[in-house]
TORPA-4810 file (N, C-alpha, C, O; in nm, 3 decimals):
<nodes>
NODE_1_-4.000_-1.227_-3.807_-4.078_-1.201_-3.688_-4.141_-1.328_-3.632_-4.199_-1.326_-3.524_M
NODE_2_-4.130_-1.438_-3.705_-4.197_-1.560_-3.665_-4.149_-1.611_-3.529_-4.229_-1.665_-3.452_K
NODE_3_-4.021_-1.596_-3.498_-3.965_-1.649_-3.375_-3.916_-1.537_-3.283_-3.823_-1.557_-3.205_H
NODE_4_-3.977_-1.422_-3.293_-3.936_-1.307_-3.213_-3.948_-1.332_-3.064_-3.861_-1.289_-2.988_Q
NODE_5_-4.052_-1.402_-3.019_-4.069_-1.429_-2.876_-3.959_-1.520_-2.823_-3.915_-1.503_-2.709_H
NODE_6_-3.914_-1.616_-2.902_-3.805_-1.705_-2.862_-3.675_-1.626_-2.852_-3.599_-1.641_-2.757_V
NODE_7_-3.650_-1.540_-2.951_-3.531_-1.457_-2.950_-3.528_-1.365_-2.828_-3.425_-1.353_-2.762_E
NODE_8_-3.641_-1.302_-2.797_-3.648_-1.213_-2.681_-3.623_-1.287_-2.550_-3.556_-1.235_-2.461_N
NODE_9_-3.676_-1.408_-2.538_-3.654_-1.489_-2.418_-3.506_-1.523_-2.403_-3.451_-1.513_-2.294_L
NODE_10_-3.443_-1.564_-2.511_-3.301_-1.600_-2.506_-3.213_-1.479_-2.476_-3.110_-1.493_-2.410_L
NODE_11_-3.253_-1.362_-2.523_-3.177_-1.241_-2.491_-3.177_-1.215_-2.341_-3.078_-1.166_-2.286_L
NODE_12_-3.286_-1.247_-2.274_-3.293_-1.231_-2.128_-3.199_-1.327_-2.056_-3.150_-1.296_-1.948_R
NODE_13_-3.173_-1.443_-2.115_-3.086_-1.544_-2.054_-2.941_-1.534_-2.101_-2.862_-1.623_-2.070_Y
NODE_14_-2.903_-1.429_-2.174_-2.766_-1.417_-2.226_-2.667_-1.426_-2.110_-2.678_-1.354_-2.011_R
NODE_15_-2.569_-1.515_-2.123_-2.469_-1.538_-2.020_-2.509_-1.639_-1.915_-2.425_-1.683_-1.837_G
NODE_16_-2.635_-1.676_-1.910_-2.685_-1.772_-1.812_-2.690_-1.913_-1.871_-2.694_-1.931_-1.992_D
NODE_17_-2.691_-2.011_-1.783_-2.701_-2.151_-1.824_-2.846_-2.186_-1.855_-2.937_-2.152_-1.780_A
NODE_18_-2.867_-2.255_-1.967_-3.000_-2.298_-2.009_-2.992_-2.440_-2.064_-2.886_-2.490_-2.100_V
NODE_19_-3.108_-2.504_-2.068_-3.122_-2.631_-2.140_-3.225_-2.607_-2.249_-3.336_-2.562_-2.222_E
NODE_20_-3.186_-2.638_-2.371_-3.275_-2.621_-2.487_-3.310_-2.758_-2.541_-3.222_-2.839_-2.570_I
NODE_21_-3.439_-2.783_-2.554_-3.486_-2.908_-2.615_-3.534_-2.874_-2.756_-3.612_-2.782_-2.776_K
NODE_22_-3.486_-2.951_-2.852_-3.520_-2.929_-2.992_-3.634_-3.021_-3.033_-3.661_-3.122_-2.968_A
NODE_23_-3.701_-2.986_-3.142_-3.812_-3.068_-3.190_-3.764_-3.205_-3.238_-3.845_-3.296_-3.254_I
NODE_24_-3.633_-3.219_-3.263_-3.578_-3.347_-3.304_-3.563_-3.443_-3.187_-3.538_-3.562_-3.206_S
NODE_25_-3.578_-3.390_-3.062_-3.561_-3.473_-2.943_-3.427_-3.453_-2.875_-3.406_-3.503_-2.765_G
NODE_26_-3.336_-3.381_-2.939_-3.205_-3.353_-2.880_-3.217_-3.251_-2.768_-3.307_-3.167_-2.769_C
NODE_27_-3.127_-3.259_-2.673_-3.123_-3.166_-2.561_-2.983_-3.104_-2.556_-2.884_-3.176_-2.567_S
NODE_28_-2.976_-2.973_-2.541_-2.849_-2.901_-2.538_-2.842_-2.820_-2.410_-2.935_-2.747_-2.376_Y
NODE_29_-2.730_-2.833_-2.337_-2.709_-2.756_-2.214_-2.584_-2.672_-2.232_-2.480_-2.720_-2.277_K
NODE_30_-2.595_-2.545_-2.195_-2.481_-2.455_-2.203_-2.523_-2.315_-2.167_-2.639_-2.290_-2.133_G
NODE_31_-2.429_-2.222_-2.174_-2.462_-2.083_-2.144_-2.480_-2.007_-2.276_-2.406_-2.029_-2.372_S
NODE_32_-2.578_-1.920_-2.279_-2.611_-1.845_-2.400_-2.501_-1.743_-2.425_-2.477_-1.655_-2.342_V
NODE_33_-2.435_-1.754_-2.539_-2.327_-1.660_-2.571_-2.366_-1.560_-2.679_-2.316_-1.448_-2.680_S
NODE_34_-2.455_-1.599_-2.770_-2.495_-1.508_-2.877_-2.635_-1.544_-2.923_-2.672_-1.662_-2.928_D
NODE_35_-2.713_-1.442_-2.957_-2.849_-1.462_-3.006_-2.869_-1.373_-3.128_-2.842_-1.253_-3.124_V
NODE_36_-2.918_-1.433_-3.236_-2.955_-1.356_-3.354_-3.102_-1.387_-3.385_-3.167_-1.461_-3.312_T
NODE_37_-3.152_-1.331_-3.494_-3.291_-1.360_-3.530_-3.305_-1.498_-3.596_-3.416_-1.539_-3.627_N
NODE_38_-3.193_-1.570_-3.616_-3.197_-1.703_-3.677_-3.152_-1.816_-3.585_-3.203_-1.928_-3.594_D
NODE_39_-3.058_-1.787_-3.495_-3.000_-1.894_-3.413_-2.956_-1.843_-3.278_-2.949_-1.722_-3.254_Y
NODE_40_-2.927_-1.938_-3.189_-2.865_-1.910_-3.059_-2.735_-1.991_-3.052_-2.731_-2.106_-3.093_V
NODE_41_-2.631_-1.928_-3.000_-2.503_-1.996_-2.979_-2.489_-2.027_-2.831_-2.501_-1.939_-2.747_A
NODE_42_-2.462_-2.154_-2.801_-2.442_-2.198_-2.663_-2.295_-2.233_-2.642_-2.234_-2.300_-2.725_L
NODE_43_-2.239_-2.187_-2.531_-2.103_-2.220_-2.492_-2.110_-2.341_-2.400_-2.175_-2.336_-2.296_R
NODE_44_-2.044_-2.450_-2.438_-2.046_-2.573_-2.359_-1.904_-2.621_-2.335_-1.814_-2.591_-2.413_V
NODE_45_-1.884_-2.694_-2.226_-1.754_-2.754_-2.197_-1.758_-2.899_-2.241_-1.852_-2.972_-2.209_S
NODE_46_-1.655_-2.941_-2.314_-1.651_-3.080_-2.358_-1.581_-3.166_-2.253_-1.543_-3.115_-2.148_N
NODE_47_-1.564_-3.292_-2.280_-1.510_-3.386_-2.182_-1.365_-3.356_-2.144_-1.322_-3.394_-2.035_S
NODE_48_-1.291_-3.288_-2.230_-1.151_-3.255_-2.198_-1.138_-3.119_-2.130_-1.027_-3.074_-2.103_S
NODE_49_-1.251_-3.054_-2.101_-1.248_-2.927_-2.032_-1.240_-2.804_-2.121_-1.243_-2.691_-2.072_G
NODE_50_-1.230_-2.825_-2.250_-1.225_-2.713_-2.344_-1.366_-2.666_-2.375_-1.463_-2.742_-2.364_E
NODE_51_-1.378_-2.538_-2.414_-1.510_-2.484_-2.448_-1.537_-2.498_-2.597_-1.450_-2.473_-2.680_E
NODE_52_-1.658_-2.539_-2.629_-1.705_-2.550_-2.766_-1.829_-2.462_-2.780_-1.887_-2.417_-2.681_D
NODE_53_-1.868_-2.438_-2.903_-1.988_-2.362_-2.931_-2.086_-2.449_-3.009_-2.048_-2.515_-3.106_T
NODE_54_-2.210_-2.449_-2.966_-2.317_-2.520_-3.036_-2.415_-2.417_-3.088_-2.455_-2.326_-3.015_I
NODE_55_-2.453_-2.431_-3.213_-2.550_-2.341_-3.276_-2.683_-2.416_-3.289_-2.689_-2.526_-3.342_I
NODE_56_-2.790_-2.354_-3.238_-2.925_-2.412_-3.248_-3.014_-2.311_-3.320_-3.023_-2.195_-3.279_V
NODE_57_-3.078_-2.355_-3.426_-3.170_-2.268_-3.500_-3.295_-2.241_-3.417_-3.347_-2.332_-3.352_L
NODE_58_-3.341_-2.118_-3.420_-3.459_-2.082_-3.340_-3.583_-2.161_-3.380_-3.665_-2.194_-3.295_L
NODE_59_-3.596_-2.191_-3.510_-3.716_-2.264_-3.554_-3.712_-2.412_-3.514_-3.809_-2.484_-3.535_N
NODE_60_-3.600_-2.458_-3.456_-3.589_-2.597_-3.411_-3.611_-2.611_-3.260_-3.610_-2.723_-3.208_A
NODE_61_-3.630_-2.499_-3.189_-3.642_-2.503_-3.044_-3.785_-2.537_-3.002_-3.882_-2.476_-3.048_I
NODE_62_-3.796_-2.636_-2.915_-3.926_-2.676_-2.860_-3.947_-2.613_-2.723_-4.056_-2.564_-2.693_E
NODE_63_-3.842_-2.614_-2.638_-3.854_-2.554_-2.505_-3.719_-2.504_-2.456_-3.613_-2.549_-2.500_S
NODE_64_-3.727_-2.409_-2.362_-3.607_-2.349_-2.300_-3.627_-2.353_-2.150_-3.730_-2.308_-2.099_I
NODE_65_-3.527_-2.407_-2.079_-3.535_-2.412_-1.932_-3.408_-2.351_-1.873_-3.298_-2.393_-1.906_S
NODE_66_-3.423_-2.251_-1.784_-3.304_-2.198_-1.717_-3.247_-2.302_-1.622_-3.323_-2.380_-1.563_P
NODE_67_-3.114_-2.304_-1.606_-3.048_-2.401_-1.519_-2.979_-2.326_-1.405_-2.933_-2.213_-1.422_Q
NODE_68_-2.973_-2.390_-1.291_-2.901_-2.332_-1.178_-2.753_-2.361_-1.196_-2.715_-2.469_-1.242_R
NODE_69_-2.671_-2.264_-1.159_-2.525_-2.282_-1.172_-2.469_-2.353_-1.053_-2.348_-2.377_-1.047_N
</nodes>
């Protein structure tokens, strides 16, 4: 239950583009594809145009910003 508010926010953005900033200073941009009580999966396009998945742990998230498509 520690990160329930973060999980609920990400569930609202499912399928939408977001930017997630982690406490490590890293920034991740992609569309939310899956949300669990432990992590969020982001769908991102790499430089060759293929889609990859990035997993970010909820306890590592510092901020979430919705992005315009």
